[in-house]
Residue, then its C-alpha position, 0 to 999 in steps of 0.5 A: m723284173d722281180i728279184a724278191p724270190f731270189l733274195s728270199y732264196l739267198e736268205n732262207v736257203k743260202r743263209y746270207s746275212p742281212h748286210t749281204l742281202l742289202a748289198y745284193k739288193e742295191d747292186l741288182g737294183q742299179f742294174l735293173d734300173y739301167c736295163a729298164t731306162i736305157n734298154e727298155v727291158s722288162d724281163f730277164p730273158d731279154v737281158t743280153s751280154k752286150m747290156v751287161r758289158e755296157w753297164m760295166v763300162i758305165e760303172m767304171s766310168k763313174g770312178r768305180k774300182a775294179t774290185t767293186t765292178r767285179r763284185k757287182l758282176s759276181v752278184l749278177r752271175t749269182l742271179f742268172k745262175y739261179l734263174m737258169r736253175e729255176g728254168r726261167l732262162a736258157e742262157d746266162p748273159t754273164e757267162t762270156i763277160i771277162l772280169p776287169k783285172t785288179g792288183r793284189r792288195l795286201p791285207v792291212f794289219v796292226p803291229d803287235y806293239q800297237m795292239d798292246e798299246i790299245l788293250d793296255s790303255e787306261d781308256l779301256q779300264g773302268g766300268f761296263p762300257e770299257v770292259r765290253d769295248r776292250l773285250v770286243l777288241l781282244m776277242a776279234y784279235c784273239t779269234g779272228m772273228r768277223r764283225s757279223e760273228l761278234v754281233g751274232l755270238k751267243i752265251r750258249d756258244i761258249d764252252f769255258a770248261g773246254k776253253s773253246l767257242v762255236i762260231t757260226g760264220k758265212g753260209n751258216k757254217q760252224r767252226l770251233i775256236p780255242l780260247a786263250n786264258e787271258l780271253i777267258a778271264d776277261m770274258q768271265v769278268y764281262l759276264e759279271f758286269r753284263k748281269k747288272q746291265i741286262t733287264r731282259e735276257h736274249g742270249y746274245f753275248f755282247i750288249t749295248d749300255k742299255g742291255a740290247p744286243v750290239y749291231d754291226k755299226f756299233i762294233y764298227r764304230l767302236v773299232v774305228r775309234c779305238l784303232g784311231k788312237v794308235t794308227t793313222s792308217s785309213k783302214r780301221s775296221p773290224h776286218v783289220l783285226r781279223h787280218t791282224f789275227a791271221t798275220q800274227l799267227l803266220n809270222n809266229g809259225a802257224c801253218i796256212e791250213a790251220i789258219r784257214a780252219l780258224l778263219g773259216h775260209s772254205d778255199l785255201s786261196a783266200t788264206q794264202v794272201y797272208t803269206h805275202n804279208s809274211f814275206e814282206n816281213l821277212i824282207k824287212v828282217f833280212n834288210q835290217a839283219h844281213p850285213r850284205a843286204 
């Protein structure tokens, strides 16, 4: 069962990121190995709904979270819908599968006083590495950019005169983000340092100490290291800064539709999860301030 054409479609037509493509390849590889070894299936039309259900049960029995199993099933559904469009399948074996239920998890965010502590730290003052590291954190906090968007940001995407930048997000969709004055000043300082670090221009905004473009793990490790200095939370990732950006906007009066546009969500339901954090904050304020609470 060859999935190479499907992965090529995701890469070239749907414009999925290399990280997402790798995750799809791994999930599909696990399912296809199961079909081949347990059920001796060698072609997609022979896959049944029963096989998909049994595979899900096996995955859950390994201790997989419901969210992980739902993601794996979503990958299968995307594959089988593609095969039906290509005329290689008459029926989708995942169509009747019911997704396992999951509890709603509130997004983890960093309080503003802890963000101030990080950004004002002496550890992020000095030469090029410190200026860059601080700017990565500040940009994620002030724009809500995803890790892949920070990695892919290019100098040409920035309009200092218009105080904005163009972000290319999921599905190659672009959105315009305003830039705060503090962020602009730090970006200009960084660019002066960058000129001295780079030997061969490639256009990417964020670079390593050796002048090469940064990569996913570089950004991830940087954020985890810096957040670890102010929080004991197990959730310390670039996405936490994206959650922090959205939560701070909502807590300070921004409308949910504006936040959706800034985050680049295509569906408002993906943004509404932040209203739960805002409501939790209101409950704390009420309990602390109301005499009858």
